[in-house]
N, C-alpha and C positions, 0 to 999 in steps of 0.2 A: 835750832832755828835762830837766825840772827835778828835780834830785836833792836839793834842799834838804829837810832833815828838819824837819817841822812842830814848832813850839814846843808842848810839852805843857803845857796850862793845867789845873791841878787846883784846883777851887773847893770850898771848905769851905762846903757849903750851910747848915748850922746856924749858922755864924758870920756868914755874909753876910746871911741873912734876919733873924737876931737883931740886926743892927746898926741896924735902924730899927724903932722901936716902933709898928708899923702894925696890930697885932692878930694877927700871924702865929701867936701861941701858941694861938689858937682853932682853927687849921687848919694844922698844921705841914706836912702833905702838900701841901695846896693852895699854901702859900707856896713850897715847894720846886718845885712844878710851874710857878708863875709865874716864878721865877728861871730855871728851865730854859728856858722859852719866851723870856724876855728874852735869855738868852745865845744861843739859836738864832737869834733875829732880829738882834741887835746885835753878836754876837761879843765881842771884848775890845777896847774902845776904845783907840786909841793904839798898837796892835800891828800892824805891817806884816808881810806874808808869811803863809804857811800856819800855821794853828793847829789843834790837836786839843784839844777841850774835854772834860774829865771832871768831872762834878758828883758829889761824894761826899755821900751822904745816910745818915742813921742814925736810930735810934729810930722815932718815929711816921711819919717820912717814908720809911722803907724801902719798896721796891716801886714807887717812881716810875719810870715807863718812860723809856727813851731815845727821843730824836727825832733827825731829821736834823740833824747839826751838833753834837749834845751827847750824849755817852755818859754814862748815869747808872749809878753803881755804889753798891749798898747795902752799907755796911760791915757785915761779919758781927759785929763787936764794936765797938770804939772807932773812931770816924771818924778821929781823929787818927792812930792806929796804921795804919789802912788807907792814909791819904794818905802817910805816911812809907814804907810798903811800895811804893806806886806810884812815888814818887820814886826809891827804891833800885833798883827794877826798870828804871827809865829811865836808868840810869847812862850818862853820856856824851852824853846827849841834852839839848838846852836845855829847861828846865822852870821854870814859874812857878806858885807856890802862892798862891792868893788867900785870905787869912785875916788876922784881927787877933789871933789867939791867940798870945801871946808864946812859950809853950813849943813849940808846933808850928812857929812861925817859926824858932826856934833849931834844932830837930831837922832841918828840911828844908834850912836853909842849910848845916848841917854836911855834908850830902850833895851840896852844890853847886847847889841850886835857888835861884832868885830868889824874892822874896816881894813881894806887893802887898796893900794893904788892901782891905776891902770896897767902898770908894768907886770903885775901879778898874773894877768891873763893875755897880754900881748905877746905875739910870737917873736 
């Protein structure tokens, strides 16, 4: 029986989709759905072992549905605050937050999370 705890991967949807100027601002929800689908298909490149992927959306992207392999959470307020709360709730569990936001990176590393930039999950 495999008792390995899956790596919790929390993806900052707004930051990752905003990292490439491909017109995402015209359809924020659609951009978040494309990212969700890419994560469901490709996972997190370079990460061996089981992972649990959580895509955090906010603003116009709220309401994007979860799919097999990716749980989508609509932040009730600040997406950054929600991601910090998720990391705090996962205390003691391996956690990776995907974002380029410096302040968010600082906040989650103080809680013990690893961080990676948007390129780590972009195709």
